N, CA, C and O atoms as a Tinker XYZ file with bonds, in Angstrom:
   316  protein
     1  N     72.581000 -107.412000 -125.245000    73     2
     2  CA    72.103000 -106.278000 -124.062000    64     1     3
     3  C     73.943000 -106.016000 -123.958000    63     2     4     5
     4  O     74.840000 -106.858000 -124.000000    81     3
     5  N     74.034000 -104.208000 -123.781000    73     3     6
     6  CA    75.375000 -103.937000 -123.418000    64     5     7
     7  C     75.883000 -104.178000 -122.108000    63     6     8     9
     8  O     75.023000 -104.109000 -121.230000    81     7
     9  N     76.926000 -104.416000 -121.769000    73     7    10
    10  CA    77.324000 -104.797000 -120.561000    64     9    11
    11  C     78.026000 -103.304000 -120.064000    63    10    12    13
    12  O     78.860000 -102.737000 -120.770000    81    11
    13  N     77.697000 -102.914000 -119.126000    73    11    14
    14  CA    77.991000 -101.382000 -118.367000    64    13    15
    15  C     78.826000 -101.816000 -117.645000    63    14    16    17
    16  O     78.580000 -102.979000 -117.328000    81    15
    17  N     79.801000 -101.386000 -117.187000    73    15    18
    18  CA    80.833000 -101.453000 -116.252000    64    17    19
    19  C     80.734000 -100.465000 -115.157000    63    18    20    21
    20  O     79.582000 -100.041000 -115.255000    81    19
    21  N     81.189000  -99.992000 -114.377000    73    19    22
    22  CA    80.434000  -98.800000 -113.357000    64    21    23
    23  C     82.004000  -99.174000 -112.822000    63    22    24    25
    24  O     82.340000 -100.299000 -112.454000    81    23
    25  N     83.108000  -97.688000 -112.869000    73    23    26
    26  CA    84.297000  -96.916000 -111.967000    64    25    27
    27  C     83.674000  -96.126000 -111.249000    63    26    28    29
    28  O     82.818000  -95.300000 -111.567000    81    27
    29  N     84.311000  -96.496000 -109.783000    73    27    30
    30  CA    83.273000  -95.197000 -108.936000    64    29    31
    31  C     84.366000  -94.388000 -108.426000    63    30    32    33
    32  O     85.274000  -95.071000 -107.951000    81    31
    33  N     84.547000  -93.112000 -108.383000    73    31    34
    34  CA    85.497000  -92.177000 -108.039000    64    33    35
    35  C     86.150000  -92.378000 -107.081000    63    34    36    37
    36  O     85.798000  -93.012000 -106.087000    81    35
    37  N     87.478000  -91.705000 -107.329000    73    35    38
    38  CA    88.364000  -92.486000 -106.565000    64    37    39
    39  C     88.780000  -90.889000 -106.053000    63    38    40    41
    40  O     88.714000  -90.083000 -106.980000    81    39
    41  N     89.301000  -90.161000 -104.403000    73    39    42
    42  CA    89.822000  -89.246000 -104.384000    64    41    43
    43  C     91.525000  -89.281000 -104.198000    63    42    44    45
    44  O     92.311000  -90.040000 -103.632000    81    43
    45  N     91.653000  -87.880000 -105.091000    73    43    46
    46  CA    93.583000  -88.286000 -105.206000    64    45    47
    47  C     93.440000  -87.564000 -103.983000    63    46    48    49
    48  O     92.490000  -87.032000 -103.410000    81    47
    49  N     95.493000  -87.791000 -103.588000    73    47    50
    50  CA    96.023000  -86.787000 -102.691000    64    49    51
    51  C     96.182000  -85.464000 -102.888000    63    50    52    53
    52  O     96.601000  -84.663000 -102.052000    81    51
    53  N     95.837000  -85.227000 -104.029000    73    51    54
    54  CA    95.845000  -84.182000 -103.989000    64    53    55
    55  C     94.678000  -82.901000 -104.318000    63    54    56    57
    56  O     94.740000  -81.690000 -104.530000    81    55
    57  N     93.451000  -84.091000 -104.207000    73    55    58
    58  CA    91.837000  -83.317000 -103.048000    64    57    59
    59  C     91.967000  -83.243000 -101.811000    63    58    60    61
    60  O     91.267000  -82.493000 -101.131000    81    59
    61  N     93.018000  -84.122000 -101.254000    73    59    62
    62  CA    92.286000  -84.039000  -99.537000    64    61    63
    63  C     93.339000  -83.068000  -99.440000    63    62    64    65
    64  O     93.086000  -82.435000  -98.415000    81    63
    65  N     94.400000  -82.609000  -99.970000    73    63    66
    66  CA    95.802000  -82.137000  -99.371000    64    65    67
    67  C     95.616000  -80.365000  -99.170000    63    66    68    69
    68  O     96.326000  -79.434000  -99.550000    81    67
    69  N     94.445000  -80.402000  -98.468000    73    67    70
    70  CA    93.956000  -78.709000  -98.088000    64    69    71
    71  C     95.181000  -78.136000  -97.383000    63    70    72    73
    72  O     95.006000  -76.943000  -97.629000    81    71
    73  N     96.569000  -78.209000  -96.504000    73    71    74
    74  CA    96.973000  -77.505000  -96.229000    64    73    75
    75  C     98.747000  -77.290000  -97.600000    63    74    76    77
    76  O     99.835000  -76.797000  -97.300000    81    75
    77  N     98.347000  -77.840000  -98.870000    73    75    78
    78  CA    99.121000  -77.890000 -100.047000    64    77    79
    79  C     98.681000  -76.366000 -100.376000    63    78    80    81
    80  O     97.471000  -76.151000 -100.447000    81    79
    81  N     99.575000  -75.303000 -100.581000    73    79    82
    82  CA    98.937000  -73.804000 -101.329000    64    81    83
    83  C     99.670000  -74.080000 -103.062000    63    82    84    85
    84  O    100.842000  -74.225000 -103.409000    81    83
    85  N     98.615000  -74.068000 -103.713000    73    83    86
    86  CA    98.747000  -74.545000 -105.025000    64    85    87
    87  C     98.759000  -72.703000 -105.908000    63    86    88    89
    88  O     98.122000  -71.733000 -105.497000    81    87
    89  N     99.625000  -72.731000 -107.070000    73    87    90
    90  CA    99.344000  -71.193000 -107.342000    64    89    91
    91  C     99.046000  -71.638000 -109.152000    63    90    92    93
    92  O     99.672000  -72.217000 -110.040000    81    91
    93  N     97.650000  -70.932000 -108.987000    73    91    94
    94  CA    96.926000  -71.571000 -110.212000    64    93    95
    95  C     96.792000  -70.063000 -111.234000    63    94    96    97
    96  O     97.255000  -68.950000 -110.986000    81    95
    97  N     96.131000  -70.435000 -112.220000    73    95    98
    98  CA    96.378000  -70.110000 -113.760000    64    97    99
    99  C     95.323000  -69.850000 -114.276000    63    98   100   101
   100  O     94.688000  -70.436000 -113.400000    81    99
   101  N     94.019000  -69.233000 -115.386000    73    99   102
   102  CA    93.741000  -69.701000 -116.286000    64   101   103
   103  C     93.738000  -69.624000 -117.311000    63   102   104   105
   104  O     94.707000  -69.145000 -117.900000    81   103
   105  N     92.609000  -70.081000 -117.976000    73   103   106
   106  CA    93.151000  -69.643000 -119.750000    64   105   107
   107  C     91.744000  -70.103000 -120.244000    63   106   108   109
   108  O     91.302000  -71.252000 -120.240000    81   107
   109  N     90.821000  -68.373000 -120.888000    73   107   110
   110  CA    89.414000  -68.376000 -121.358000    64   109   111
   111  C     90.190000  -67.654000 -122.504000    63   110   112   113
   112  O     91.178000  -66.940000 -122.675000    81   111
   113  N     88.973000  -68.372000 -123.329000    73   111   114
   114  CA    89.327000  -68.244000 -124.721000    64   113   115
   115  C     87.832000  -67.971000 -125.460000    63   114   116   117
   116  O     86.804000  -68.329000 -124.885000    81   115
   117  N     87.788000  -67.230000 -126.938000    73   115   118
   118  CA    86.432000  -67.426000 -127.129000    64   117   119
   119  C     86.933000  -67.229000 -129.081000    63   118   120   121
   120  O     87.882000  -66.779000 -129.724000    81   119
   121  N     85.917000  -67.734000 -129.289000    73   119   122
   122  CA    86.828000  -68.302000 -130.827000    64   121   123
   123  C     86.629000  -67.578000 -132.142000    63   122   124   125
   124  O     87.080000  -67.711000 -133.280000    81   123
   125  N     85.549000  -66.544000 -131.383000    73   123   126
   126  CA    85.464000  -65.494000 -132.485000    64   125   127
   127  C     85.801000  -64.210000 -131.917000    63   126   128   129
   128  O     86.025000  -64.119000 -130.710000    81   127
   129  N     85.862000  -63.102000 -132.767000    73   127   130
   130  CA    85.479000  -61.387000 -132.650000    64   129   131
   131  C     84.480000  -60.679000 -132.387000    63   130   132   133
   132  O     84.326000  -59.528000 -131.978000    81   131
   133  N     83.251000  -62.219000 -132.916000    73   131   134
   134  CA    81.927000  -61.465000 -132.558000    64   133   135
   135  C     81.774000  -60.592000 -131.381000    63   134   136   137
   136  O     82.458000  -60.523000 -130.360000    81   135
   137  N     80.348000  -59.706000 -131.881000    73   135   138
   138  CA    80.288000  -58.869000 -130.592000    64   137   139
   139  C     79.329000  -59.840000 -129.326000    63   138   140   141
   140  O     79.613000  -59.726000 -128.134000    81   139
   141  N     78.599000  -60.438000 -129.637000    73   139   142
   142  CA    77.612000  -61.542000 -128.886000    64   141   143
   143  C     78.641000  -62.403000 -127.907000    63   142   144   145
   144  O     78.137000  -63.056000 -126.993000    81   143
   145  N     80.274000  -62.407000 -128.117000    73   143   146
   146  CA    81.116000  -63.458000 -128.169000    64   145   147
   147  C     81.747000  -62.495000 -126.258000    63   146   148   149
   148  O     81.656000  -62.912000 -125.104000    81   147
   149  N     82.379000  -61.039000 -126.880000    73   147   150
   150  CA    82.319000  -60.467000 -126.067000    64   149   151
   151  C     82.215000  -60.948000 -124.718000    63   150   152   153
   152  O     83.054000  -61.730000 -124.272000    81   151
   153  N     80.815000  -60.352000 -123.734000    73   151   154
   154  CA    80.156000  -60.949000 -123.281000    64   153   155
   155  C     81.040000  -62.677000 -122.398000    63   154   156   157
   156  O     81.629000  -62.656000 -121.317000    81   155
   157  N     80.926000  -63.393000 -122.906000    73   155   158
   158  CA    81.150000  -64.558000 -123.082000    64   157   159
   159  C     83.192000  -64.839000 -121.750000    63   158   160   161
   160  O     83.645000  -65.250000 -120.682000    81   159
   161  N     83.509000  -64.201000 -123.050000    73   159   162
   162  CA    84.969000  -63.994000 -122.277000    64   161   163
   163  C     84.807000  -63.290000 -121.241000    63   162   164   165
   164  O     84.921000  -63.899000 -120.178000    81   163
   165  N     84.472000  -61.697000 -121.173000    73   163   166
   166  CA    84.190000  -61.160000 -119.201000    64   165   167
   167  C     83.593000  -62.120000 -118.355000    63   166   168   169
   168  O     83.727000  -62.037000 -117.134000    81   167
   169  N     82.591000  -63.520000 -119.183000    73   167   170
   170  CA    82.699000  -63.612000 -118.226000    64   169   171
   171  C     82.740000  -64.982000 -117.726000    63   170   172   173
   172  O     82.084000  -65.458000 -116.799000    81   171
   173  N     84.203000  -65.935000 -118.988000    73   171   174
   174  CA    84.709000  -66.900000 -118.414000    64   173   175
   175  C     86.030000  -66.125000 -117.164000    63   174   176   177
   176  O     86.220000  -66.670000 -116.077000    81   175
   177  N     86.726000  -64.966000 -117.541000    73   175   178
   178  CA    87.021000  -64.090000 -116.590000    64   177   179
   179  C     86.887000  -63.808000 -115.516000    63   178   180   181
   180  O     87.822000  -63.705000 -114.721000    81   179
   181  N     85.605000  -63.605000 -115.228000    73   179   182
   182  CA    85.329000  -62.893000 -113.860000    64   181   183
   183  C     85.222000  -64.500000 -113.391000    63   182   184   185
   184  O     85.814000  -64.637000 -112.320000    81   183
   185  N     84.683000  -65.665000 -113.841000    73   183   186
   186  CA    84.289000  -66.913000 -113.132000    64   185   187
   187  C     85.199000  -67.601000 -112.873000    63   186   188   189
   188  O     85.052000  -68.191000 -111.802000    81   187
   189  N     86.623000  -67.916000 -113.680000    73   187   190
   190  CA    87.732000  -68.043000 -113.125000    64   189   191
   191  C     88.745000  -67.221000 -111.814000    63   190   192   193
   192  O     89.477000  -67.740000 -110.971000    81   191
   193  N     88.529000  -66.239000 -111.986000    73   191   194
   194  CA    89.009000  -64.881000 -111.105000    64   193   195
   195  C     88.431000  -65.643000 -110.058000    63   194   196   197
   196  O     89.003000  -66.427000 -109.301000    81   195
   197  N     87.023000  -65.270000 -110.108000    73   195   198
   198  CA    86.292000  -66.170000 -108.404000    64   197   199
   199  C     86.921000  -67.008000 -107.570000    63   198   200   201
   200  O     87.530000  -66.979000 -106.500000    81   199
   201  N     86.462000  -68.026000 -108.683000    73   199   202
   202  CA    86.628000  -69.475000 -107.897000    64   201   203
   203  C     88.328000  -69.369000 -107.570000    63   202   204   205
   204  O     88.646000  -70.247000 -106.767000    81   203
   205  N     89.299000  -68.651000 -107.928000    73   203   206
   206  CA    90.622000  -68.871000 -107.652000    64   205   207
   207  C     90.669000  -68.325000 -106.290000    63   206   208   209
   208  O     91.166000  -68.844000 -105.291000    81   207
   209  N     89.946000  -66.956000 -106.435000    73   207   210
   210  CA    89.947000  -66.140000 -104.984000    64   209   211
   211  C     89.691000  -66.600000 -103.548000    63   210   212   213
   212  O     90.113000  -66.250000 -102.445000    81   211
   213  N     88.251000  -68.153000 -104.298000    73   211   214
   214  CA    87.913000  -67.934000 -103.509000    64   213   215
   215  C     87.584000  -69.486000 -103.026000    63   214   216   217
   216  O     86.571000  -69.924000 -102.480000    81   215
   217  N     89.259000  -70.412000 -103.572000    73   215   218
   218  CA    89.383000  -71.068000 -102.893000    64   217   219
   219  C     90.583000  -71.032000 -101.879000    63   218   220   221
   220  O     91.754000  -70.884000 -102.228000    81   219
   221  N     90.250000  -71.150000 -100.869000    73   219   222
   222  CA    91.494000  -70.959000  -99.784000    64   221   223
   223  C     93.185000  -72.081000  -99.809000    63   222   224   225
   224  O     94.059000  -72.073000  -98.942000    81   223
   225  N     93.159000  -72.844000 -100.976000    73   223   226
   226  CA    94.845000  -72.992000 -100.967000    64   225   227
   227  C     95.332000  -72.570000 -102.407000    63   226   228   229
   228  O     96.428000  -72.801000 -102.917000    81   227
   229  N     94.674000  -72.159000 -102.731000    73   227   230
   230  CA    95.123000  -71.030000 -104.259000    64   229   231
   231  C     95.258000  -69.862000 -104.516000    63   230   232   233
   232  O     94.329000  -69.056000 -104.473000    81   231
   233  N     95.965000  -69.695000 -104.701000    73   231   234
   234  CA    96.539000  -68.209000 -105.173000    64   233   235
   235  C     96.793000  -67.686000 -106.529000    63   234   236   237
   236  O     97.874000  -68.081000 -106.965000    81   235
   237  N     96.389000  -67.215000 -107.023000    73   235   238
   238  CA    95.993000  -67.034000 -108.680000    64   237   239
   239  C     96.685000  -66.305000 -109.315000    63   238   240   241
   240  O     96.413000  -65.112000 -109.450000    81   239
   241  N     98.040000  -67.045000 -109.994000    73   239   242
   242  CA    99.126000  -66.518000 -110.652000    64   241   243
   243  C     98.957000  -65.207000 -111.892000    63   242   244   245
   244  O     99.649000  -64.218000 -112.136000    81   243
   245  N     97.836000  -65.695000 -112.430000    73   243   246
   246  CA    97.962000  -64.856000 -113.845000    64   245   247
   247  C     96.736000  -65.701000 -114.643000    63   246   248   249
   248  O     96.710000  -66.926000 -114.768000    81   247
   249  N     95.535000  -64.572000 -115.250000    73   247   250
   250  CA    94.268000  -65.180000 -116.422000    64   249   251
   251  C     95.198000  -64.967000 -117.690000    63   250   252   253
   252  O     95.907000  -63.966000 -117.796000    81   251
   253  N     95.146000  -66.092000 -118.761000    73   251   254
   254  CA    95.527000  -65.561000 -120.229000    64   253   255
   255  C     94.106000  -65.427000 -120.679000    63   254   256   257
   256  O     93.055000  -65.539000 -120.048000    81   255
   257  N     94.323000  -65.186000 -121.800000    73   255   258
   258  CA    92.761000  -64.891000 -122.723000    64   257   259
   259  C     93.052000  -64.446000 -123.974000    63   258   260   261
   260  O     93.904000  -63.558000 -124.021000    81   259
   261  N     92.604000  -64.799000 -124.954000    73   259   262
   262  CA    92.446000  -65.125000 -126.245000    64   261   263
   263  C     91.257000  -64.583000 -126.953000    63   262   264   265
   264  O     90.435000  -65.489000 -127.094000    81   263
   265  N     90.897000  -63.592000 -127.393000    73   263   266
   266  CA    89.790000  -63.022000 -128.520000    64   265   267
   267  C     89.613000  -62.990000 -129.577000    63   266   268   269
   268  O     90.093000  -62.047000 -130.205000    81   267
   269  N     89.027000  -63.761000 -130.101000    73   267   270
   270  CA    88.579000  -63.381000 -132.027000    64   269   271
   271  C     90.043000  -64.041000 -132.153000    63   270   272   273
   272  O     90.404000  -63.761000 -133.296000    81   271
   273  N     91.099000  -64.815000 -131.493000    73   271   274
   274  CA    91.446000  -65.167000 -131.959000    64   273   275
   275  C     91.485000  -66.649000 -132.704000    63   274   276   277
   276  O     90.898000  -67.359000 -131.888000    81   275
   277  N     91.838000  -67.430000 -133.738000    73   275   278
   278  CA    91.754000  -68.571000 -134.426000    64   277   279
   279  C     92.298000  -69.474000 -133.479000    63   278   280   281
   280  O     93.155000  -69.013000 -132.725000    81   279
   281  N     91.955000  -70.752000 -133.352000    73   279   282
   282  CA    92.689000  -71.344000 -132.415000    64   281   283
   283  C     93.617000  -73.075000 -133.909000    63   282   284   285
   284  O     93.894000  -74.269000 -133.791000    81   283
   285  N     93.677000  -72.245000 -134.786000    73   283   286
   286  CA    94.086000  -73.039000 -135.972000    64   285   287
   287  C     95.642000  -73.090000 -135.895000    63   286   288   289
   288  O     96.284000  -74.080000 -136.246000    81   287
   289  N     96.303000  -71.724000 -135.314000    73   287   290
   290  CA    97.820000  -71.340000 -135.701000    64   289   291
   291  C     97.537000  -70.820000 -133.982000    63   290   292   293
   292  O     96.556000  -70.710000 -133.247000    81   291
   293  N     99.274000  -70.553000 -133.862000    73   291   294
   294  CA    99.852000  -69.809000 -132.465000    64   293   295
   295  C    100.310000  -68.769000 -132.804000    63   294   296   297
   296  O    100.351000  -67.695000 -132.203000    81   295
   297  N    100.819000  -69.170000 -134.184000    73   295   298
   298  CA   101.323000  -67.591000 -134.815000    64   297   299
   299  C    100.921000  -65.804000 -133.953000    63   298   300   301
   300  O    101.499000  -64.858000 -133.419000    81   299
   301  N     99.740000  -66.217000 -134.274000    73   299   302
   302  CA    98.743000  -64.824000 -134.113000    64   301   303
   303  C     98.104000  -64.286000 -132.450000    63   302   304   305
   304  O     97.700000  -63.192000 -132.057000    81   303
   305  N     98.278000  -65.878000 -131.643000    73   303   306
   306  CA    98.656000  -65.393000 -130.894000    64   305   307
   307  C     99.395000  -64.669000 -129.826000    63   306   308   309
   308  O    100.530000  -65.135000 -129.729000    81   307
   309  N     99.128000  -63.521000 -128.833000    73   307   310
   310  CA   100.029000  -63.048000 -128.134000    64   309   311
   311  C     99.912000  -63.286000 -126.917000    63   310   312   313
   312  O    100.783000  -62.725000 -126.252000    81   311
   313  N     98.990000  -64.060000 -126.171000    73   311   314
   314  CA    99.535000  -64.876000 -124.640000    64   313   315
   315  C     99.082000  -66.332000 -124.952000    63   314   316
   316  O     99.277000  -67.228000 -124.132000    81   315
């Protein structure tokens, strides 16, 4: 039988430093330009915008988004 070792989570200094202000950006993407993924990108942007704006010590810097652009090369990616 395999031996399982549990490693308990630790709290980093960053997690407990609520007085520090963080500048936060989000990166959202979908991998195809299919219509069904259009809502996925919008949902990601909405989720991260709300998450960042509703976290007291975070300031939203920008949201970067790639819509339907292949991840195999960066030369066609605008953002």
